[in-house]
N, C-alpha and C positions, 0 to 999 in steps of 0.2 A: 552607744555613741562612742566613737574612737577617742582614746585618751592621749595617745602619742602624737606629738606635734612635730612636724618637719619645718624648719625655717626656710622662708623664701625671701629673696631680696627683690622688692618691687621698685621698678623704675619706669617712669612714663616718658616716652619719647617727646622731646621738646622741652622737658622740664628737667634740666640737668643738675640743678642745685639742691634737689631733695630726693631721698629714697626712703622706703619703709621696709624694715625687716619685721617679718610677722610669721608666727607659727600657724600651720595649717594641719588639720588631721591627716595623718600619714596615708590613709587610704583614699583621700579625696583626689579628684582630677583637677589639674590646674591649667590655665591658659591665659594669654593676654588678649584683651578685646581691643578692636580698633575704634569702635564707636559705641558708647563713649570710651575714650582711652582709659583702660583700667585693668586690674588684675582680678581674675575670677577663679575661685575654687569651689567645687561642688561635690556632693556625695556621688559615688558611682551609681548608675541606674540599678545595678543588681542589689545594692544595699537600700536604695531609696524608694524603689518602686516609682510610681508616677509623681510623687511629691517630695523631691529632694531638697535638702537644705543647701544654701549657698552663701559664700563669703565674697564680697566685692571690696577691693581697696582702690581708692582713687586719689590722685594728687592733681589739683587744678589751680590755675592761676585766676585769682579774683580780679575783677575790674576795679578801676579807681573809685567807683561809687559804692563799692561794697563796705558795709559797716565794719569798723574795727572790733566792736564788741560782739562776742560770740552769741550772747543772748539775743541781741538785736538781729544778728544774721540769721539765727534760728527762727525768729519771728517771720522773716521773709520766706524761709523754706516752708514753714507751717502754713502760711497764707496760700502758697502754691499747692501744697498737698491737700488742704481742705477744699480748695477750689477744683482740683482735678482728679482726686482719688475717691471713688465712691466708697461709702462705709468706712471712713478713716477715723480711728479713735486713738487718742494719746493715752499711753499707760505709764510712761515715765518721761520726765523732762527736767534735766538738772545739770548743773556744772559737774564735771568729773575730770580728774587729772588723766591725761592721755600721754603716754610715753614721756612722763616727767614734766609736762607742761600743761598750761590751762587748756581745758577741753570742755566738750558738752556731750551729754548722753541724751539720746531721744529714742524711745521705744514706742512702737505703734502697732495697732492691730487693725487688720482690714479683711473683709470677706469679699472674694471675687464672685462674679455672677453665678458660677456653678455651685456656690456654697462652700468653697474651700477657704478656710480661715488661716491667715499667715500672721506671724509675728515678725516685725523687723526691728532689730536693735542697731542703732547707728551711733558712732562717736565721731566727733569733729574736733579738729585742732588746727589752729593757724600757725604758720611759720612765715612771717612777713606777709607777702601778698599771695601766699599759697595756702590752699585749704586741703587738708588731708582728711579723707573720709574712710571709715571702716564700717561696713554694713553686713550684718548676718541676718539672713531671712530664713525662717524655719516654719514648719507647720505647727499650729497651736497645740496639737496633740502631743508634740515632743518638747513642749516648752520647759518642763521641769528638768529634763536631761540637758537641754541646750544652755540653760542659764549658767551652769558651771563651765561649759565649753567656751562660751563667750568671754567669761572672766579669764580663762586660761589663755585665750587668744590675745586679749588685751594685755595681760601680764607679759606675754612674749614680745610685745610690740616695741620697737624703737624707731624713731624718726631721725634720720641723719640729714643735716643740711650743710651746705658749703658755707663756711664762716663768712658772715657779712652779706650773703646773697639772699637768704630766706628768713 
């Protein structure tokens, strides 16, 4: 597992009042996705084979009906995940400081139909009406290596907001 992280400044078009600075393994490939608008980093295929790990960073504007409380907001996300993702299992679910502010950690395990088991670690934090999400998806067989990588990525993270806007 690569240990050197290269910092990337993540900005989402249409959301000018917030950005995320985050470390990504130096050998990983990065790009911006149009749908959903987010930042993606993933292992190069020559390192990963058919089962590469990936990191997704998103910043989205929540609607006026979204709960202010992160635990309540996570409850809505969980209801959706349990309803739509086959073989979804929670392995961690707790408050966690993210970039110096209140946040939430959720880790889950799921097995896709061909029998491939993935671990997804996500952290969420709110900045006003914005939700910042950082998600690392890995193969379960690499979980021990990736636990340290996820912590290093979180330690590198800062969320910058325009004063008074987010």
